[in-house]
MDAnalysis code that builds the backbone (N, CA, C; Angstrom):
import MDAnalysis as mda
import numpy as np

u = mda.Universe.empty(267, n_residues=89, atom_resindex=np.repeat(np.arange(89), 3), trajectory=True)
u.add_TopologyAttr("name", ["N", "CA", "C"] * 89)
u.add_TopologyAttr("resid", np.arange(1, 90))
u.add_TopologyAttr("resname", ["MET", "VAL", "MET", "SER", "ALA", "ASP", "GLY", "ALA", "LYS", "LYS", "ASP", "LEU", "ILE", "ARG", "VAL", "PHE", "VAL", "GLY", "THR", "GLN", "LEU", "SER", "ASN", "GLY", "PRO", "LEU", "CYS", "THR", "LEU", "ASP", "GLU", "ASP", "ALA", "THR", "HIS", "TYR", "VAL", "SER", "ARG", "VAL", "LEU", "ARG", "GLY", "ALA", "LEU", "GLY", "GLN", "LYS", "LEU", "GLU", "LEU", "PHE", "ASP", "ALA", "GLN", "GLY", "MET", "CYS", "VAL", "GLU", "ALA", "VAL", "ILE", "GLU", "ASN", "MET", "ALA", "ARG", "GLY", "GLN", "GLY", "VAL", "THR", "VAL", "ARG", "TYR", "GLN", "GLY", "LYS", "PRO", "ARG", "GLN", "ALA", "GLN", "LYS", "PRO", "LEU", "GLY", "PRO"])
u.atoms.positions = np.array([
    [-64.898, -154.980, -19.671],
    [-64.464, -153.804, -18.950],
    [-64.061, -152.711, -19.923],
    [-64.304, -151.477, -19.519],
    [-63.964, -150.307, -20.316],
    [-63.127, -149.394, -19.453],
    [-62.154, -148.737, -20.046],
    [-61.332, -147.780, -19.305],
    [-61.987, -146.407, -19.383],
    [-62.142, -145.750, -18.263],
    [-62.680, -144.395, -18.251],
    [-61.554, -143.402, -18.533],
    [-61.893, -142.136, -18.667],
    [-60.910, -141.104, -18.987],
    [-59.795, -141.030, -17.945],
    [-60.114, -141.347, -16.681],
    [-59.099, -141.280, -15.634],
    [-58.314, -142.590, -15.480],
    [-58.560, -143.557, -16.392],
    [-57.820, -144.805, -16.373],
    [-58.432, -145.892, -15.516],
    [-59.551, -145.602, -14.842],
    [-60.203, -146.607, -14.006],
    [-61.010, -147.569, -14.877],
    [-61.069, -148.830, -14.460],
    [-61.860, -149.810, -15.192],
    [-63.316, -149.714, -14.746],
    [-64.244, -149.839, -15.722],
    [-65.660, -149.874, -15.373],
    [-66.372, -150.794, -16.350],
    [-67.505, -151.330, -15.925],
    [-68.265, -152.243, -16.759],
    [-68.962, -151.491, -17.883],
    [-69.255, -152.233, -18.978],
    [-70.052, -151.662, -20.056],
    [-71.441, -151.334, -19.528],
    [-72.017, -150.276, -20.032],
    [-73.380, -149.919, -19.664],
    [-74.309, -150.752, -20.517],
    [-75.202, -151.505, -19.878],
    [-76.149, -152.357, -20.592],
    [-77.429, -151.582, -20.844],
    [-77.937, -151.686, -22.077],
    [-79.136, -150.953, -22.478],
    [-80.096, -151.927, -23.146],
    [-81.330, -152.004, -22.632],
    [-82.365, -152.835, -23.244],
    [-82.952, -152.116, -24.440],
    [-83.073, -152.820, -25.564],
    [-83.737, -152.270, -26.741],
    [-85.032, -153.039, -26.949],
    [-86.121, -152.324, -27.187],
    [-87.442, -152.935, -27.305],
    [-87.674, -153.661, -28.606],
    [-86.775, -153.513, -29.568],
    [-86.910, -154.208, -30.844],
    [-85.802, -155.248, -30.952],
    [-86.003, -156.218, -31.839],
    [-84.985, -157.249, -32.036],
    [-83.733, -156.614, -32.637],
    [-82.566, -157.015, -32.148],
    [-81.309, -156.492, -32.673],
    [-81.157, -156.910, -34.132],
    [-80.781, -155.953, -34.980],
    [-80.602, -156.239, -36.400],
    [-79.210, -156.786, -36.657],
    [-78.976, -157.264, -37.871],
    [-77.658, -157.803, -38.227],
    [-76.717, -156.738, -38.771],
    [-77.261, -155.575, -39.124],
    [-76.445, -154.533, -39.742],
    [-75.432, -153.926, -38.789],
    [-74.430, -153.258, -39.332],
    [-73.419, -152.651, -38.467],
    [-73.911, -151.386, -37.770],
    [-74.978, -150.756, -38.299],
    [-75.543, -149.548, -37.687],
    [-76.959, -149.818, -37.220],
    [-77.339, -149.185, -36.122],
    [-78.682, -149.353, -35.579],
    [-79.093, -148.036, -34.914],
    [-80.318, -147.594, -35.186],
    [-80.869, -146.439, -34.473],
    [-81.721, -146.979, -33.335],
    [-81.416, -146.562, -32.121],
    [-82.121, -147.061, -30.949],
    [-83.573, -146.606, -30.954],
    [-84.447, -147.428, -30.349],
    [-85.854, -147.064, -30.240],
    [-86.007, -145.867, -29.292],
    [-87.207, -145.329, -29.214],
    [-87.451, -144.093, -28.456],
    [-87.070, -144.208, -26.980],
    [-87.431, -145.321, -26.332],
    [-87.121, -145.491, -24.907],
    [-85.612, -145.603, -24.675],
    [-84.932, -146.395, -25.507],
    [-83.486, -146.556, -25.361],
    [-82.765, -145.247, -25.662],
    [-83.250, -144.496, -26.666],
    [-82.671, -143.197, -26.988],
    [-82.781, -142.249, -25.797],
    [-83.961, -142.211, -25.177],
    [-84.162, -141.354, -24.005],
    [-83.206, -141.758, -22.878],
    [-83.106, -143.049, -22.625],
    [-82.251, -143.541, -21.543],
    [-80.784, -143.175, -21.779],
    [-80.299, -143.426, -22.996],
    [-78.888, -143.165, -23.299],
    [-78.588, -141.672, -23.315],
    [-79.449, -140.874, -23.948],
    [-79.135, -139.450, -24.113],
    [-79.498, -138.594, -22.900],
    [-80.610, -138.872, -22.246],
    [-81.064, -138.014, -21.143],
    [-80.696, -138.533, -19.754],
    [-80.837, -139.833, -19.540],
    [-80.560, -140.393, -18.213],
    [-79.062, -140.615, -18.030],
    [-78.448, -141.335, -18.971],
    [-77.016, -141.617, -18.866],
    [-76.142, -140.463, -19.328],
    [-76.739, -139.556, -20.104],
    [-75.992, -138.460, -20.725],
    [-74.810, -139.016, -21.513],
    [-75.126, -139.988, -22.380],
    [-74.126, -140.643, -23.205],
    [-73.409, -139.656, -24.105],
    [-72.246, -140.057, -24.575],
    [-71.424, -139.207, -25.434],
    [-70.980, -140.001, -26.653],
    [-70.659, -139.293, -27.716],
    [-70.140, -139.943, -28.910],
    [-68.919, -140.770, -28.534],
    [-68.854, -141.982, -29.070],
    [-67.729, -142.860, -28.785],
    [-67.893, -143.723, -27.544],
    [-68.954, -143.483, -26.766],
    [-69.173, -144.281, -25.556],
    [-69.579, -145.701, -25.933],
    [-69.035, -146.672, -25.217],
    [-69.344, -148.078, -25.474],
    [-70.535, -148.519, -24.629],
    [-71.386, -149.321, -25.256],
    [-72.577, -149.857, -24.611],
    [-72.674, -151.344, -24.911],
    [-73.472, -152.056, -24.135],
    [-73.870, -153.406, -24.497],
    [-75.385, -153.385, -24.641],
    [-75.874, -153.654, -25.843],
    [-77.301, -153.680, -26.113],
    [-77.809, -155.102, -25.945],
    [-79.033, -155.255, -25.417],
    [-79.645, -156.578, -25.334],
    [-81.132, -156.445, -25.604],
    [-81.733, -157.533, -26.117],
    [-83.153, -157.501, -26.469],
    [-83.915, -158.613, -25.748],
    [-85.232, -158.652, -25.964],
    [-86.091, -159.618, -25.294],
    [-85.874, -161.047, -25.783],
    [-85.238, -161.230, -26.933],
    [-84.968, -162.560, -27.464],
    [-83.687, -163.163, -26.892],
    [-83.019, -162.446, -26.009],
    [-81.811, -162.955, -25.375],
    [-80.540, -162.702, -26.168],
    [-80.610, -161.822, -27.160],
    [-79.432, -161.491, -27.961],
    [-78.750, -160.260, -27.363],
    [-77.432, -160.149, -27.557],
    [-76.708, -158.975, -27.083],
    [-75.580, -158.661, -28.059],
    [-75.114, -157.413, -28.022],
    [-74.010, -156.979, -28.875],
    [-73.378, -155.734, -28.246],
    [-72.058, -155.638, -28.351],
    [-71.389, -154.417, -27.921],
    [-71.499, -153.403, -29.047],
    [-71.647, -152.131, -28.682],
    [-71.822, -151.075, -29.674],
    [-71.177, -149.792, -29.172],
    [-70.948, -148.871, -30.110],
    [-70.368, -147.563, -29.802],
    [-71.317, -146.495, -30.332],
    [-71.575, -145.458, -29.520],
    [-72.447, -144.366, -29.960],
    [-71.760, -143.609, -31.087],
    [-72.451, -143.507, -32.223],
    [-71.878, -142.856, -33.389],
    [-72.544, -141.515, -33.708],
    [-73.830, -141.374, -33.390],
    [-74.549, -140.137, -33.693],
    [-75.619, -139.903, -32.641],
    [-75.744, -138.658, -32.197],
    [-76.762, -138.289, -31.219],
    [-77.447, -136.997, -31.643],
    [-77.820, -136.883, -32.903],
    [-78.449, -135.661, -33.403],
    [-79.860, -135.524, -32.835],
    [-80.175, -134.348, -32.368],
    [-81.491, -134.087, -31.793],
    [-82.573, -134.378, -32.833],
    [-83.600, -135.111, -32.421],
    [-84.712, -135.424, -33.300],
    [-84.470, -136.629, -34.207],
    [-83.258, -137.190, -34.196],
    [-82.953, -138.342, -35.043],
    [-82.651, -139.599, -34.237],
    [-82.700, -139.525, -32.941],
    [-82.391, -140.681, -32.109],
    [-80.905, -140.874, -31.944],
    [-80.553, -141.973, -31.311],
    [-79.153, -142.323, -31.084],
    [-78.795, -143.460, -32.036],
    [-77.741, -143.256, -32.814],
    [-77.269, -144.288, -33.733],
    [-76.000, -144.890, -33.165],
    [-75.953, -146.221, -33.162],
    [-74.779, -146.937, -32.659],
    [-74.202, -147.819, -33.757],
    [-72.912, -148.095, -33.651],
    [-72.236, -149.018, -34.574],
    [-71.863, -150.262, -33.772],
    [-72.330, -151.421, -34.259],
    [-72.023, -152.682, -33.593],
    [-70.525, -152.965, -33.657],
    [-70.028, -153.563, -32.597],
    [-68.647, -154.019, -32.526],
    [-68.686, -155.548, -32.591],
    [-69.087, -156.070, -33.721],
    [-69.274, -157.508, -33.886],
    [-70.719, -157.788, -34.264],
    [-71.105, -159.052, -34.257],
    [-72.465, -159.448, -34.606],
    [-73.243, -159.780, -33.339],
    [-74.577, -159.559, -33.351],
    [-75.376, -159.952, -32.186],
    [-75.191, -161.445, -31.897],
    [-75.137, -161.787, -30.623],
    [-74.938, -163.173, -30.206],
    [-75.883, -163.489, -29.055],
    [-76.082, -164.758, -28.806],
    [-76.916, -165.186, -27.700],
    [-76.218, -164.837, -26.391],
    [-76.918, -164.151, -25.509],
    [-76.340, -163.773, -24.213],
    [-76.142, -165.022, -23.365],
    [-75.152, -164.986, -22.490],
    [-74.928, -166.106, -21.591],
    [-76.056, -166.169, -20.590],
    [-76.443, -167.367, -20.251],
    [-77.480, -167.577, -19.226],
    [-76.871, -167.273, -17.861],
    [-77.627, -166.594, -16.984],
    [-77.101, -166.330, -15.639],
    [-76.981, -167.632, -14.849],
    [-76.016, -167.669, -13.944],
    [-75.869, -168.838, -13.072],
    [-76.970, -168.832, -12.037],
    [-77.422, -169.956, -11.674],
    [-78.460, -170.018, -10.651],
    [-79.129, -171.376, -10.626],
    [-80.104, -171.548, -9.739],
    [-80.752, -172.855, -9.581],
    [-81.559, -173.268, -10.779],
])
C-alpha cells in the first residue's frame, strides 16, 4: 500500500516490462512501459511502482527521471524477486 497526497491508502501501480528485470539499482523502462507510465498514468517523479516481467520476477521501484526522449528511469527499492503465485485451482 502507498499513501496518496491526501492520506488515503492505495495499491502500488503494477507495470509490465517487456525485458527481463536487471539486478542493478537503476533501470530505464522499455518503450511500451515508458509510454504507459508517462502518457497513460501521467506518472510523476518519486511515484512508486511495482515492475514485473514475463519470467515472473517483480520489484518495487520509484520514478527517478522522466526526461523527454530518454525514457523513464526508475530506482529499485530492493532486488528483483520471484512474484507470488496467484491463489486458484
